[in-house]
C-alpha positions as CSV (number, residue, x, y, z in Angstrom):
1,M,62.6,-13.0,-10.6
2,P,62.0,-9.8,-9.5
3,V,58.1,-8.8,-8.0
4,P,56.9,-6.6,-10.1
5,R,55.7,-3.3,-7.8
6,Q,53.3,-1.7,-10.3
7,P,49.9,-2.6,-7.6
8,V,52.2,-1.5,-5.3
9,V,52.4,1.9,-6.3
10,L,48.7,1.6,-7.4
11,L,47.8,1.0,-4.0
12,S,49.5,3.6,-2.2
13,V,47.8,5.5,-4.7
14,F,44.2,4.9,-3.9
15,A,45.3,4.8,0.2
16,R,45.4,8.5,0.1
17,P,42.7,9.4,1.9
18,K,43.7,11.2,5.0
19,P,44.0,14.7,4.8
20,V,47.8,14.6,6.1
21,H,48.8,12.5,3.0
22,W,46.8,14.7,0.6
23,W,48.4,18.2,1.8
24,N,51.3,16.3,2.0
25,Q,51.4,15.9,-2.8
26,F,52.3,19.2,-2.5
27,P,55.1,21.4,-2.6
28,A,56.1,23.1,0.9
29,P,56.6,26.7,-1.0
30,L,53.1,26.1,-2.3
31,Q,51.6,25.1,1.2
32,E,53.2,27.9,2.5
33,V,51.3,30.0,-0.4
34,A,48.2,28.4,0.6
35,S,48.7,29.0,3.8
36,I,49.3,32.4,3.8
37,R,45.6,32.9,1.3
38,L,44.2,30.9,3.6
39,L,45.1,33.5,6.6
40,T,43.8,36.6,4.5
41,S,40.6,35.0,4.1
42,L,40.3,34.4,6.7
43,G,40.2,37.8,8.4
44,A,39.2,39.4,4.5
45,G,36.0,37.4,5.0
46,G,34.1,39.0,8.1
47,V,35.9,42.4,7.5
48,I,34.0,41.8,3.9
49,Y,30.6,41.0,5.1
50,M,30.1,43.0,8.6
51,T,32.0,46.4,7.7
52,P,29.0,47.8,5.6
53,I,26.6,46.6,8.9
54,I,29.2,48.0,11.4
55,F,28.5,51.5,10.4
56,H,25.0,50.9,8.9
57,Q,24.5,50.8,12.7
58,A,27.0,53.8,13.4
59,N,24.4,55.4,11.4
60,F,26.4,56.4,8.5
61,S,23.9,56.4,5.0
62,A,24.1,54.8,2.3
63,S,25.7,57.0,0.2
64,Q,28.5,57.6,3.0
65,V,29.4,53.3,2.9
66,G,29.2,53.3,-0.8
67,Q,31.8,56.1,-0.9
68,G,34.0,53.9,1.3
69,L,33.7,51.4,-0.4
70,A,33.6,53.1,-4.4
71,A,37.6,55.1,-2.7
72,S,38.8,52.0,-1.4
73,A,38.3,50.4,-5.4
74,L,39.8,53.4,-6.6
75,I,43.0,53.5,-5.0
76,G,42.9,49.9,-5.4
77,T,43.3,50.3,-8.6
78,V,46.4,51.8,-9.0
79,A,48.1,50.2,-6.2
80,R,47.4,47.1,-8.1
81,L,49.0,49.0,-11.3
82,L,52.2,50.0,-9.2
83,S,52.6,46.5,-7.7
84,G,52.5,44.6,-11.1
85,V,55.2,47.0,-12.5
86,L,56.8,46.5,-9.5
87,L,57.2,42.8,-10.0
88,D,58.0,42.7,-13.7
89,R,60.8,45.1,-12.1
90,G,62.3,42.0,-10.0
91,L,60.7,43.0,-7.1
92,R,59.8,40.0,-5.0
93,C,56.7,38.7,-4.5
94,S,56.8,38.5,0.1
95,W,57.6,42.4,-0.2
96,P,54.0,43.5,-1.7
97,V,52.1,40.8,0.8
98,R,54.6,42.5,4.2
99,A,52.9,46.1,3.0
100,A,50.0,44.4,2.4
101,A,50.0,42.4,5.9
102,V,51.1,45.9,8.0
103,L,48.7,48.4,5.6
104,A,45.6,46.1,6.2
105,F,47.0,46.1,10.4
106,I,46.9,49.7,10.2
107,A,43.8,49.5,8.3
108,D,41.8,46.8,11.0
109,L,43.2,49.8,14.0
110,T,42.1,52.8,12.1
111,L,38.4,50.5,11.4
112,L,38.5,49.5,15.1
113,R,38.0,53.0,16.3
114,A,36.2,54.7,13.9
115,H,33.2,56.4,14.2
116,G,33.4,59.4,11.7
117,F,33.4,59.4,8.4
118,E,37.2,61.0,8.5
119,G,38.1,57.3,10.1
120,Y,36.0,55.2,8.4
121,L,37.8,56.8,5.2
122,A,40.5,56.6,5.6
123,G,40.6,52.6,6.8
124,Q,38.9,51.7,3.7
125,L,41.5,53.9,1.5
126,L,44.2,51.7,3.4
127,I,42.2,48.7,3.1
128,G,42.2,49.2,-0.9
129,I,46.2,49.8,-1.0
130,A,46.4,46.7,0.8
131,A,44.3,44.3,-1.4
132,G,46.1,46.6,-4.7
133,L,49.3,45.6,-3.3
134,Y,48.7,42.1,-2.5
135,F,46.6,40.2,-4.9
136,P,49.2,39.9,-8.3
137,A,52.1,39.3,-5.9
138,I,50.1,36.4,-4.6
139,E,48.5,35.6,-7.5
140,L,52.2,35.3,-9.1
141,A,53.4,33.5,-6.3
142,V,51.8,29.6,-7.3
143,P,53.1,29.3,-10.2
144,L,56.3,30.2,-8.9
145,S,56.2,27.5,-5.9
146,C,55.1,24.9,-8.5
147,A,59.0,23.4,-9.5
148,G,58.1,20.3,-10.7
149,F,54.4,20.4,-9.5
150,N,51.7,21.8,-12.3
151,S,50.8,24.9,-11.7
152,S,47.8,25.0,-12.9
153,R,46.9,22.7,-9.9
154,G,48.5,25.1,-7.3
155,Y,45.8,27.5,-8.5
156,A,43.4,25.5,-7.5
157,L,44.4,24.4,-4.5
158,A,45.3,28.7,-3.7
159,R,41.5,28.9,-4.4
160,S,40.3,26.4,-2.0
161,A,42.4,28.1,0.2
162,D,40.7,31.5,-0.1
163,A,37.4,29.7,-0.3
164,L,37.4,27.8,3.0
165,G,39.5,30.5,4.7
166,V,36.4,33.8,3.2
167,A,34.1,31.0,4.8
168,M,35.4,30.8,7.9
169,G,35.5,34.0,8.4
170,A,31.9,34.9,7.6
171,L,31.0,32.7,10.2
172,I,33.0,33.7,13.2
173,G,31.7,37.8,12.3
174,A,28.5,36.4,12.4
175,I,29.3,34.5,15.6
176,F,30.7,37.9,17.2
177,T,27.8,39.6,15.8
178,A,25.3,37.4,17.6
179,F,27.2,38.3,21.0
180,G,27.4,42.1,19.8
181,L,30.7,42.4,19.1
182,I,30.4,42.5,15.5
183,R,33.8,44.8,15.6
184,A,36.0,42.2,16.6
185,V,36.4,41.1,13.3
186,Y,38.8,43.4,12.8
187,L,40.8,42.0,15.8
188,V,40.5,38.9,14.0
189,E,42.0,40.3,10.8
190,S,44.9,42.1,13.3
191,V,46.1,38.4,14.0
192,A,45.5,36.9,10.6
193,V,48.3,39.4,9.2
194,V,50.8,39.4,12.1
195,L,50.8,35.6,11.8
196,M,51.3,36.0,7.9
197,L,54.2,38.7,8.6
198,I,55.6,35.8,11.2
199,V,55.0,32.6,8.6
200,L,56.9,35.4,5.9
201,S,59.8,36.7,7.9
202,L,60.5,32.8,8.7
203,R,60.6,31.7,5.1
204,P,59.8,34.0,2.4
205,L,57.6,33.6,-1.0
206,P,59.5,31.5,-3.5
207,D,61.0,33.5,-6.5
208,G,63.6,32.9,-8.3
209,R,62.8,35.3,-11.5
210,A,65.7,37.6,-10.3
211,A,68.6,36.1,-12.7
212,L,65.8,36.1,-15.7
213,L,65.6,39.8,-15.3
214,Q,68.3,41.5,-15.0
215,L,68.0,44.5,-16.8
216,D,71.1,45.6,-19.5
217,S,72.0,49.8,-19.3
218,E,69.8,50.2,-21.6
219,G,66.5,48.9,-19.6
220,Q,66.4,45.3,-21.2
221,P,65.8,41.4,-20.4
222,T,70.1,40.2,-20.4
223,Q,68.1,37.0,-21.0
224,A,67.5,36.4,-24.8
225,R,63.6,36.9,-25.5
226,D,61.0,36.4,-28.0
227,P,61.0,38.9,-30.4
228,S,56.7,38.8,-29.9
229,T,57.4,40.3,-26.2
230,D,58.3,43.6,-27.6
231,G,56.3,46.9,-26.6
232,W,52.8,45.9,-25.8
233,R,52.7,42.7,-28.0
234,W,52.1,40.7,-25.3
235,L,48.8,42.1,-24.3
236,P,46.0,41.5,-27.3
237,P,46.3,37.9,-26.8
238,L,45.0,38.2,-22.3
239,L,42.5,40.2,-24.1
240,P,39.5,37.5,-24.5
241,V,40.4,36.0,-20.8
242,L,40.1,40.1,-19.6
243,A,36.3,40.2,-21.0
244,V,35.5,37.4,-20.3
245,S,37.2,37.2,-16.7
246,I,35.5,41.0,-16.0
247,V,32.0,39.2,-17.0
248,A,32.6,36.4,-14.8
249,T,33.3,38.3,-11.9
250,G,30.6,40.4,-12.5
251,M,28.2,37.6,-11.9
252,I,29.8,36.9,-8.6
253,A,29.6,40.9,-7.7
254,L,25.8,40.7,-8.8
255,M,26.0,37.5,-5.7
256,Q,25.9,39.8,-3.5
257,S,24.5,43.5,-4.5
258,A,21.6,42.2,-6.8
259,L,20.6,39.2,-5.7
260,P,19.6,40.6,-2.2
261,L,17.9,43.4,-3.9
262,D,15.9,40.8,-6.0
263,L,14.6,38.7,-2.6
264,V,13.5,41.8,-0.7
265,R,11.2,43.3,-4.3
266,G,10.0,39.8,-5.3
267,G,9.4,39.0,-9.2
268,L,6.2,38.5,-11.5
269,A,5.1,35.6,-9.4
270,R,7.2,34.5,-6.5
271,P,6.4,37.0,-3.5
272,A,9.2,39.5,-2.0
273,L,11.3,37.3,0.9
274,S,13.0,38.5,3.8
275,D,16.1,40.3,4.3
276,S,17.6,36.4,6.6
277,W,17.3,34.8,2.8
278,S,20.3,37.0,2.0
279,G,22.3,35.8,4.7
280,A,21.1,32.0,4.0
281,L,21.7,32.2,0.9
282,I,25.5,33.5,1.2
283,A,26.6,31.0,3.5
284,L,25.3,28.3,1.3
285,Q,27.1,29.6,-1.6
286,L,30.4,30.3,0.4
287,T,29.1,26.3,2.1
288,L,29.1,24.9,-1.5
289,L,32.4,27.0,-2.9
290,V,34.3,25.0,0.1
291,L,33.4,21.9,-0.7
292,L,33.7,22.3,-4.5
293,Q,36.7,23.9,-5.1
294,W,39.5,21.7,-4.9
295,P,38.0,18.9,-7.2
296,V,35.9,20.9,-9.7
297,G,39.4,22.7,-10.3
298,N,41.8,19.7,-9.5
299,W,39.1,18.5,-12.5
300,V,39.6,21.6,-15.1
301,A,43.6,21.4,-14.4
302,R,44.0,18.6,-16.6
303,R,42.0,20.0,-19.6
304,S,42.7,22.6,-21.7
305,L,42.6,26.5,-20.5
306,S,38.7,26.9,-23.1
307,F,37.7,23.8,-21.2
308,G,37.8,25.3,-17.4
309,L,36.9,28.9,-18.3
310,G,33.9,27.3,-20.8
311,M,32.8,25.0,-17.6
312,G,32.8,28.3,-15.0
313,L,30.7,30.2,-18.1
314,T,28.3,27.4,-18.8
315,G,27.9,27.7,-14.5
316,F,26.9,31.0,-14.7
317,V,24.5,31.0,-17.4
318,L,22.7,27.7,-15.6
319,S,22.6,29.8,-12.8
320,A,21.0,32.9,-14.4
321,L,18.4,31.0,-16.4
322,L,17.2,29.9,-13.0
323,L,17.6,33.0,-10.8
324,A,15.3,34.3,-13.5
325,S,13.2,31.6,-13.9
326,S,12.5,32.1,-9.9
327,A,10.6,35.3,-10.9
328,L,7.9,33.7,-13.0
329,W,7.0,30.9,-9.8
330,S,4.9,31.5,-6.3
331,G,8.2,28.9,-5.3
332,G,10.7,30.4,-6.9
333,I,13.1,30.6,-3.9
334,V,13.9,26.8,-4.5
335,L,14.7,27.9,-8.2
336,I,17.2,30.3,-6.2
337,C,18.6,27.5,-3.8
338,L,19.3,25.1,-6.8
339,A,21.3,28.4,-8.5
340,M,23.6,28.8,-5.6
341,V,24.8,24.6,-7.6
342,P,26.0,25.8,-10.9
343,L,27.5,29.5,-9.7
344,A,29.6,27.5,-7.2
345,F,30.4,25.4,-9.9
346,G,31.0,28.0,-12.2
347,I,33.2,29.9,-9.9
348,A,35.3,26.9,-8.5
349,A,36.4,26.0,-12.4
350,F,36.9,29.7,-13.7
351,L,38.7,31.7,-11.6
352,P,42.0,29.0,-11.3
353,T,41.4,28.4,-14.8
354,A,41.3,32.3,-15.3
355,A,44.2,32.8,-13.3
356,E,46.4,30.0,-14.7
357,A,45.7,31.5,-18.6
358,M,47.1,34.7,-17.4
359,V,50.3,33.0,-17.2
360,E,50.5,30.3,-19.6
361,E,49.1,33.2,-22.0
362,T,52.0,35.5,-20.8
363,P,55.8,36.3,-20.9
364,L,57.6,35.7,-17.6
365,Q,58.5,39.7,-17.8
366,H,55.5,41.1,-18.1
367,R,53.4,38.4,-15.2
368,G,53.6,40.9,-12.9
369,L,51.2,43.6,-15.0
370,A,49.1,40.5,-16.3
371,M,48.6,39.8,-12.7
372,A,47.5,43.4,-11.8
373,L,45.3,43.6,-14.6
374,F,44.0,40.1,-13.9
375,S,42.9,41.4,-10.8
376,Q,42.0,44.9,-12.2
377,C,38.4,43.0,-13.7
378,F,37.4,42.4,-9.9
379,A,37.5,46.1,-9.3
380,I,35.7,46.7,-12.6
381,S,32.7,44.4,-12.2
382,A,32.7,44.9,-8.3
383,T,31.7,49.1,-9.3
384,G,30.2,49.0,-12.6
385,A,27.9,45.0,-12.2
386,P,25.6,46.9,-9.0
387,L,25.0,50.1,-10.6
388,V,24.0,48.2,-14.0
389,A,21.7,45.9,-11.9
390,G,20.3,48.6,-9.4
391,A,19.2,50.6,-12.1
392,L,17.5,47.5,-13.7
393,L,15.7,46.8,-11.1
394,D,14.8,49.9,-10.2
395,Q,13.6,50.1,-13.9
396,Q,11.3,46.9,-13.9
397,G,10.8,46.2,-10.3
398,H,11.6,42.3,-10.8
399,G,15.4,40.9,-12.0
400,L,13.8,38.6,-14.8
401,L,15.5,41.1,-17.3
402,L,18.8,41.3,-15.6
403,W,19.3,37.5,-15.0
404,M,18.3,36.6,-18.3
405,L,20.7,39.8,-19.6
406,M,23.1,38.0,-17.8
407,A,22.5,34.4,-19.2
408,A,23.1,35.7,-22.7
409,I,26.3,37.8,-22.2
410,C,27.7,34.8,-20.6
411,L,26.5,32.8,-23.6
412,G,28.3,35.6,-25.5
413,M,31.7,34.8,-24.4
414,L,32.2,31.3,-25.0
415,P,33.4,32.1,-28.6
416,L,36.1,33.9,-27.2
417,L,37.2,31.2,-25.9
418,K,38.2,29.5,-28.9
419,A,41.4,32.6,-28.8
420,V,42.4,30.9,-25.7
421,R,45.5,28.6,-25.5
422,P,49.1,28.5,-23.8
423,R,51.5,29.9,-25.8
424,Y,54.7,30.2,-22.3
425,T,55.3,27.1,-19.8
426,A,54.2,28.5,-16.5
427,N,57.5,27.8,-15.4
428,L,60.5,29.9,-14.9
429,N,61.7,29.2,-18.1
430,A,57.9,30.4,-20.0
431,T,59.3,29.1,-22.6
432,P,57.2,29.9,-25.8
433,L,55.2,27.0,-27.0
434,E,55.3,27.4,-30.9
435,T,51.8,25.1,-31.8
436,L,49.5,27.3,-33.1
437,S,46.6,24.7,-32.0
438,N,44.7,24.7,-28.1
439,V,47.4,22.4,-26.3
440,P,46.0,22.1,-23.3
441,S,49.2,22.5,-20.8
442,T,50.9,19.2,-18.9
443,R,47.7,18.8,-17.0
444,T,47.8,14.5,-16.2
445,A,47.8,14.5,-12.4
446,S,45.7,12.0,-11.1
447,L,42.3,13.4,-8.6
448,R,43.2,12.8,-5.4
């Protein structure tokens, strides 16, 4: 009688604590996408946090720095839409990523030597175009790299790479700043994008959509399509996810804009704090996100889309309530530090689930533009949220009303999640799902 093999299988599952074994569970194409995202985030982490400081030291006014960032966001909006449209017309994901790497390299050299506003503005415009081309393509590359693997867990891995890269980039930037070499962050990003180009030249990102997106003489895909994908009928189901994404990314944007101002102004009972607290809280948030992104993202990947988005919003509500309460207590900094925990949890649950929702609610031939619209939410919130928050802080003198308002808005988004459900499989076939219930994707992979 043969010996049962089940105990051996169980032992093999539980005997995977080593990082190399954990990494090997992912398909090679997905590992490549995660590596590219890690390199990108590592380069961008220092640039994002240090650029305002660099040009403040160059005697730029706050309005000049803001104008450059606004110009970058504006031109990035156009580049995102262009990238999405080209992807839906059959452009392989590797090409926008390559173009973004080249433009980022030129932008880094421009900003490295810039001492006047013209050079700064040119660099910011190049960064905006690069980011706009990059994000729709690299987000779409995740499910295309998950053949035989759960794409929702693929997004959890991708966001983990993002979090680790940004944290490492910010740390490197802080080290260079301590040695008086703050502009070296542009050299770090230059090296990172060169490495990206080398990786892409050796192995382009997988993309099997070409045969499925071939157009006939009338410009229509030759494959049979579901009638509901004609025209713009594919867009309304995405609106709840897009609305929730704008609010969620707005909460993330406020951590970098409104929270530092709230700290230095103080609350009703909380005394004003020094600027150093802002840096400490950013470091705490990035550290928590690195630690939580994979376990939380992998956990929600096994459940429905609405569950993952709901967990994200719940984390944002709790963090906003803690931030609001901090204004009422002289030791409110303790509550602010505690608020970073549900905030990091909310980000870790929300971002991979929202990206997966855009895939599962969109037919294949529109996923490029869907990802462009999703990444557009970051640009909208990064532009609008700080303006509204600044006005409230100026009017009130503290952040109590702002954080209470954010908690209420996040709570008000929860009913929209009832309309969120997978409508297509995430794979290349993008098979329509006929059932009308909130079907969880095949998210049964165990946590590792």
